[in-house]
C-alpha positions as CSV (number, residue, x, y, z in Angstrom):
1,M,-20.0,-17.5,36.9
2,L,-22.9,-14.9,37.0
3,R,-24.7,-14.5,34.0
4,A,-23.7,-10.6,33.8
5,E,-20.1,-11.8,33.7
6,K,-20.9,-14.4,30.9
7,E,-22.1,-11.6,29.2
8,M,-19.7,-8.8,29.9
9,E,-16.7,-11.6,28.9
10,M,-18.8,-12.0,25.6
11,R,-18.7,-8.3,25.1
12,N,-15.4,-8.4,25.8
13,M,-14.7,-11.2,23.6
14,K,-16.8,-9.5,20.5
15,L,-14.7,-6.1,21.1
16,F,-11.4,-7.5,21.0
17,L,-12.7,-9.8,17.7
18,E,-13.3,-6.1,16.2
19,N,-10.1,-4.4,17.5
20,Q,-8.4,-7.6,15.7
21,S,-10.1,-7.1,12.3
22,I,-9.3,-3.2,12.7
23,I,-5.9,-3.9,13.0
24,R,-5.9,-6.0,9.8
25,E,-7.4,-3.6,7.9
26,N,-5.3,-0.7,8.8
27,E,-2.6,-2.9,7.9
28,A,-3.6,-4.0,4.7
29,L,-4.7,0.1,4.2
30,K,-1.1,0.9,5.3
31,K,0.9,-1.2,2.8
32,K,-2.0,0.1,-0.3
33,A,-0.7,3.6,0.7
34,L,3.1,2.5,0.3
35,L,2.8,1.0,-3.2
36,L,0.6,4.0,-3.9
37,H,3.3,6.8,-2.8
38,Q,6.3,4.1,-4.3
39,E,3.8,4.3,-7.4
40,K,3.7,7.7,-7.4
41,M,7.8,9.0,-7.1
42,L,8.3,6.3,-9.8
43,S,5.9,7.9,-12.2
44,S,7.3,11.3,-11.4
45,L,10.7,10.2,-12.1
46,C,9.2,8.9,-15.3
47,F,7.7,12.0,-16.1
48,I,11.0,13.7,-15.7
49,H,12.6,10.9,-17.7
50,N,10.3,11.2,-20.9
51,S,10.9,15.7,-20.2
52,P,12.6,17.1,-22.7
53,L,15.1,19.0,-20.3
54,F,16.0,15.7,-19.3
55,H,19.1,14.1,-20.6
56,P,20.3,11.1,-18.0
57,P,23.5,9.5,-19.0
58,S,22.0,5.6,-19.2
59,S,18.5,6.5,-20.6
60,S,17.7,3.2,-21.5
61,D,17.7,2.0,-18.0
62,L,15.8,4.4,-17.2
63,H,13.3,3.7,-19.4
64,E,13.1,0.1,-18.9
65,T,12.3,0.5,-15.2
66,C,10.0,2.7,-15.4
67,F,7.8,0.4,-18.1
68,F,8.7,-2.7,-15.5
69,I,7.3,-1.2,-12.7
70,T,4.0,0.7,-14.7
71,F,4.0,-2.5,-15.7
72,V,3.9,-4.6,-12.0
73,S,2.2,-1.8,-10.9
74,R,-0.7,-2.5,-12.8
75,L,-0.6,-5.9,-12.0
76,L,-1.2,-5.1,-8.0
77,Y,-4.5,-3.2,-8.9
């Protein structure tokens, strides 16, 4: 192989590895964004649940769920 071909192959390999790293980071950020969205939705639900205007039929189950989700989400961060 010529020197220029080897250099091109090395550049291609470096770019490939950099791209793979970016893809992994993107996937991790997507997972974190999903967790944050879920936490936001649950926080909103818990906020509504704790509002004096909201009276669900089974409030103890919802309260336990909100407490558990809040506890678990804090462990994840």
